SEGULUM-154177 format. One line per 4 residues: number of its first residue (from 1); their letters; for each residue x, y, z of N, C-alpha, C. Coordinates in nm, 3 decimals, always signed. Example, Ala and Ser with C-alpha at 12.3 -4.5 7.8 and 13.67 -1.06 7.14 Angstrom:
REM residues 2
1) AS) +1.319 -0.569 +0.780 +1.230 -0.450 +0.780 +1.320 -0.330 +0.780; +1.285 -0.225 +0.708 +1.367 -0.106 +0.714 +1.290 +0.003 +0.787
//
This chain:
REM residues 119
1) MRKI) +0.265 +1.227 +1.443 +0.340 +1.266 +1.350 +0.519 +1.116 +1.340; +0.533 +1.109 +1.384 +0.652 +0.998 +1.372 +0.596 +0.871 +1.272; +0.473 +0.826 +1.284 +0.465 +0.777 +1.158 +0.403 +0.827 +1.043; +0.359 +0.976 +1.025 +0.398 +1.064 +0.866 +0.515 +1.121 +0.867
5) IFLA) +0.640 +1.159 +0.974 +0.799 +1.098 +0.829 +0.791 +0.990 +0.852; +0.803 +0.879 +0.922 +0.822 +0.794 +0.886 +0.799 +0.713 +0.766; +0.723 +0.746 +0.685 +0.590 +0.754 +0.580 +0.677 +0.818 +0.449; +0.706 +0.964 +0.534 +0.722 +1.045 +0.413 +0.904 +1.070 +0.362
9) LLAG) +0.981 +0.971 +0.456 +1.082 +0.887 +0.454 +1.071 +0.752 +0.381; +0.998 +0.707 +0.385 +1.014 +0.569 +0.296 +0.990 +0.636 +0.149; +0.881 +0.701 +0.123 +0.836 +0.719 +0.011 +0.868 +0.743 -0.093; +0.966 +0.791 -0.035 +1.133 +0.948 -0.082 +1.241 +0.840 -0.148
13) SVSS) +1.215 +0.693 -0.012 +1.339 +0.568 -0.030 +1.262 +0.495 -0.146; +1.126 +0.488 -0.181 +1.068 +0.390 -0.239 +1.095 +0.490 -0.433; +1.019 +0.610 -0.416 +1.102 +0.625 -0.530 +1.198 +0.710 -0.592; +1.269 +0.681 -0.522 +1.446 +0.733 -0.577 +1.503 +0.591 -0.622
17) AVAA) +1.490 +0.473 -0.604 +1.577 +0.344 -0.570 +1.426 +0.271 -0.676; +1.349 +0.309 -0.818 +1.320 +0.219 -0.864 +1.394 +0.167 -0.939; +1.496 +0.166 -0.959 +1.585 +0.128 -1.062 +1.597 -0.012 -1.127; +1.668 -0.066 -0.915 +1.737 -0.136 -0.817 +1.580 -0.208 -0.777
21) ERLH) +1.411 -0.189 -0.833 +1.305 -0.282 -0.782 +1.271 -0.398 -1.004; +1.184 -0.462 -0.906 +1.184 -0.541 -1.016 +1.010 -0.633 -1.008; +0.947 -0.684 -1.011 +0.810 -0.708 -1.037 +0.758 -0.794 -0.940; +0.721 -0.840 -0.803 +0.714 -0.878 -0.771 +0.589 -0.983 -0.755
25) ELSV) +0.548 -1.123 -0.737 +0.379 -1.171 -0.801 +0.412 -1.234 -0.628; +0.295 -1.189 -0.524 +0.240 -1.201 -0.364 +0.284 -1.353 -0.444; +0.284 -1.414 -0.237 +0.259 -1.542 -0.159 +0.120 -1.517 -0.141; +0.063 -1.673 -0.137 -0.068 -1.641 -0.002 -0.044 -1.601 +0.086
29) EEQD) +0.084 -1.555 +0.162 +0.068 -1.520 +0.280 +0.124 -1.385 +0.297; +0.217 -1.372 +0.153 +0.277 -1.189 +0.153 +0.091 -1.107 +0.130; -0.025 -1.176 +0.054 -0.108 -1.130 +0.046 -0.211 -1.140 +0.117; -0.243 -1.196 +0.181 -0.268 -1.175 +0.377 -0.223 -1.130 +0.480
33) RLES) -0.126 -1.121 +0.424 -0.029 -0.975 +0.558 -0.076 -0.802 +0.476; -0.074 -0.837 +0.320 -0.146 -0.676 +0.281 -0.283 -0.653 +0.362; -0.345 -0.696 +0.301 -0.519 -0.735 +0.364 -0.535 -0.708 +0.473; -0.466 -0.783 +0.566 -0.419 -0.746 +0.681 -0.440 -0.666 +0.744
37) SVRS) -0.336 -0.565 +0.686 -0.262 -0.443 +0.742 -0.397 -0.351 +0.665; -0.407 -0.389 +0.537 -0.466 -0.251 +0.532 -0.629 -0.272 +0.583; -0.627 -0.423 +0.658 -0.804 -0.453 +0.722 -0.819 -0.301 +0.784; -0.706 -0.348 +0.888 -0.679 -0.317 +1.028 -0.678 -0.065 +1.025
41) SLKD) -0.654 -0.086 +0.955 -0.723 +0.093 +0.892 -0.897 +0.108 +0.853; -0.964 +0.036 +0.848 -1.069 +0.038 +0.796 -1.178 +0.029 +0.881; -1.266 +0.082 +0.871 -1.403 +0.112 +0.975 -1.500 -0.045 +1.028; -1.385 -0.110 +0.875 -1.580 -0.244 +0.852 -1.489 -0.317 +0.751
45) PESA) -1.394 -0.411 +0.869 -1.244 -0.490 +0.772 -1.319 -0.564 +0.704; -1.395 -0.651 +0.773 -1.432 -0.816 +0.722 -1.558 -0.760 +0.534; -1.586 -0.586 +0.528 -1.666 -0.558 +0.370 -1.528 -0.556 +0.237; -1.394 -0.486 +0.305 -1.285 -0.465 +0.273 -1.322 -0.589 +0.067
49) KFSR) -1.334 -0.509 -0.010 -1.267 -0.578 -0.140 -1.136 -0.510 -0.239; -1.047 -0.589 -0.267 -0.943 -0.539 -0.270 -0.937 -0.571 -0.433; -0.831 -0.453 -0.532 -0.844 -0.449 -0.666 -0.657 -0.370 -0.684; -0.689 -0.424 -0.833 -0.525 -0.361 -0.870 -0.407 -0.344 -0.843
53) ITAI) -0.406 -0.540 -0.749 -0.301 -0.529 -0.734 -0.175 -0.498 -0.748; -0.079 -0.480 -0.716 +0.082 -0.482 -0.815 +0.197 -0.433 -0.698; +0.359 -0.539 -0.706 +0.374 -0.519 -0.643 +0.489 -0.522 -0.697; +0.644 -0.532 -0.566 +0.757 -0.441 -0.645 +0.811 -0.524 -0.531
57) KGEA) +0.963 -0.552 -0.574 +1.047 -0.627 -0.442 +1.218 -0.553 -0.447; +1.283 -0.498 -0.335 +1.361 -0.395 -0.410 +1.452 -0.464 -0.279; +1.574 -0.349 -0.309 +1.728 -0.448 -0.296 +1.754 -0.515 -0.173; +1.659 -0.480 -0.080 +1.622 -0.463 +0.083 +1.554 -0.614 +0.147
61) ELIT) +1.507 -0.623 +0.028 +1.382 -0.770 +0.006 +1.296 -0.644 +0.065; +1.241 -0.562 +0.088 +1.130 -0.461 +0.093 +1.014 -0.471 -0.001; +0.936 -0.536 +0.042 +0.797 -0.537 -0.041 +0.718 -0.480 -0.101; +0.730 -0.384 -0.176 +0.648 -0.266 -0.176 +0.513 -0.341 -0.244
65) ACGQ) +0.353 -0.338 -0.165 +0.247 -0.377 -0.291 +0.137 -0.207 -0.252; +0.090 -0.206 -0.395 -0.043 -0.047 -0.433 -0.147 -0.174 -0.481; -0.260 -0.111 -0.476 -0.334 -0.124 -0.557 -0.484 -0.073 -0.523; -0.582 -0.077 -0.486 -0.720 +0.010 -0.411 -0.733 -0.142 -0.359
69) VNAK) -0.863 -0.031 -0.276 -0.988 -0.132 -0.184 -1.096 -0.048 -0.174; -1.211 -0.092 -0.141 -1.327 +0.007 -0.210 -1.415 -0.089 -0.045; -1.422 +0.004 +0.094 -1.481 -0.143 +0.154 -1.633 -0.025 +0.217; -1.692 -0.100 +0.318 -1.827 -0.008 +0.389 -1.754 +0.110 +0.482
73) NSLG) -1.800 +0.183 +0.537 -1.832 +0.365 +0.562 -1.934 +0.347 +0.721; -1.852 +0.452 +0.758 -2.003 +0.458 +0.898 -2.071 +0.410 +0.873; -2.150 +0.465 +0.775 -2.321 +0.479 +0.736 -2.373 +0.304 +0.613; -2.263 +0.232 +0.671 -2.247 +0.132 +0.561 -2.272 +0.112 +0.431
77) GYAG) -2.329 +0.196 +0.381 -2.239 +0.157 +0.240 -2.111 +0.179 +0.179; -2.056 +0.069 +0.095 -1.916 +0.126 +0.009 -1.901 +0.289 -0.052; -1.755 +0.273 +0.048 -1.704 +0.436 -0.005 -1.697 +0.461 -0.145; -1.669 +0.292 -0.215 -1.602 +0.335 -0.376 -1.351 +0.311 -0.361
81) DMPF) -1.389 +0.363 -0.440 -1.240 +0.274 -0.466 -1.143 +0.371 -0.368; -1.035 +0.291 -0.290 -0.959 +0.435 -0.266 -0.754 +0.355 -0.234; -0.653 +0.400 -0.326 -0.545 +0.392 -0.316 -0.517 +0.298 -0.164; -0.433 +0.246 -0.254 -0.358 +0.191 -0.106 -0.213 +0.164 -0.143
85) AVFL) -0.138 +0.216 +0.019 +0.027 +0.156 -0.001 +0.057 +0.037 +0.086; +0.111 -0.053 +0.111 +0.184 -0.149 +0.166 +0.281 -0.211 +0.191; +0.413 -0.211 +0.263 +0.525 -0.231 +0.285 +0.563 -0.299 +0.365; +0.584 -0.454 +0.313 +0.629 -0.602 +0.347 +0.709 -0.592 +0.394
89) MSPD) +0.742 -0.574 +0.577 +0.884 -0.594 +0.602 +0.862 -0.684 +0.744; +0.893 -0.812 +0.743 +0.863 -0.874 +0.855 +1.011 -0.793 +0.965; +0.934 -0.838 +1.117 +0.769 -0.837 +1.146 +0.633 -0.772 +1.174; +0.702 -0.605 +1.104 +0.514 -0.527 +1.133 +0.553 -0.450 +0.943
93) DVAM) +0.461 -0.459 +0.928 +0.413 -0.423 +0.769 +0.265 -0.283 +0.828; +0.359 -0.210 +0.684 +0.315 +0.002 +0.717 +0.180 -0.072 +0.656; +0.096 -0.018 +0.638 -0.034 +0.056 +0.561 -0.089 +0.122 +0.548; -0.032 +0.200 +0.438 -0.138 +0.385 +0.382 -0.177 +0.395 +0.337
97) LGDT) -0.364 +0.457 +0.402 -0.504 +0.473 +0.281 -0.461 +0.587 +0.246; -0.544 +0.602 +0.092 -0.549 +0.757 +0.057 -0.637 +0.772 +0.105; -0.683 +0.801 +0.164 -0.722 +0.794 +0.306 -0.784 +0.997 +0.253; -0.695 +1.078 +0.242 -0.711 +1.199 +0.296 -0.602 +1.249 +0.187
101) GMMQ) -0.649 +1.392 +0.191 -0.562 +1.457 +0.080 -0.405 +1.423 +0.077; -0.293 +1.477 +0.211 -0.200 +1.417 +0.213 -0.188 +1.320 +0.181; -0.205 +1.245 +0.267 -0.213 +1.058 +0.265 -0.229 +1.008 +0.098; -0.302 +1.089 +0.045 -0.429 +1.037 -0.105 -0.195 +1.074 -0.156
105) ETVE) -0.202 +1.155 -0.151 -0.104 +1.232 -0.231 +0.082 +1.148 -0.221; +0.100 +1.119 -0.069 +0.215 +1.027 +0.007 +0.146 +0.894 -0.100; +0.076 +0.802 -0.126 +0.048 +0.727 -0.162 +0.056 +0.732 -0.354; +0.004 +0.800 -0.431 +0.047 +0.810 -0.562 +0.156 +0.800 -0.547
109) KICS) +0.225 +0.880 -0.461 +0.411 +0.908 -0.508 +0.451 +0.768 -0.566; +0.371 +0.707 -0.425 +0.465 +0.539 -0.372 +0.424 +0.528 -0.535; +0.291 +0.476 -0.559 +0.318 +0.357 -0.595 +0.275 +0.407 -0.805; +0.258 +0.551 -0.793 +0.373 +0.583 -0.957 +0.470 +0.557 -0.933
113) SVHD) +0.642 +0.527 -0.845 +0.678 +0.444 -0.860 +0.737 +0.297 -0.851; +0.590 +0.236 -0.821 +0.587 +0.098 -0.866 +0.562 +0.034 -0.986; +0.424 +0.082 -1.042 +0.375 +0.134 -1.121 +0.476 +0.158 -1.291; +0.606 +0.307 -1.237 +0.694 +0.306 -1.347 +0.819 +0.158 -1.377
117) VMP) +0.712 +0.065 -1.241 +0.863 -0.069 -1.346 +0.828 -0.149 -1.345; +0.640 -0.152 -1.442 +0.573 -0.251 -1.463 +0.642 -0.266 -1.670; +0.670 -0.356 -1.699 +0.691 -0.386 -1.861 +0.525 -0.234 -2.022
//
């Protein structure tokens, strides 16, 4: 429950601070951290295929990245693209998967803010 409240607050702060954010190209280390954060929430982490990753960096050096991940489910088949949002905050990164209705709405809200920054 604490995690959901924290993520909702973080989502609100991300969406309200769009003007101060700028596109950010992820370094190899940041990309590895992003993928590791998302993989930790998957049933078959090694099967993850990432696409459409976009990142922004805010005033406090918070990096918010959004994209899609396709991974195998419990039955061994690929489940289809699922949206995700990752907040890269040293030392602890936070990943959110849009795998349920409420989480999907939250991820979509965060990612709409990220995509608003794109030219």
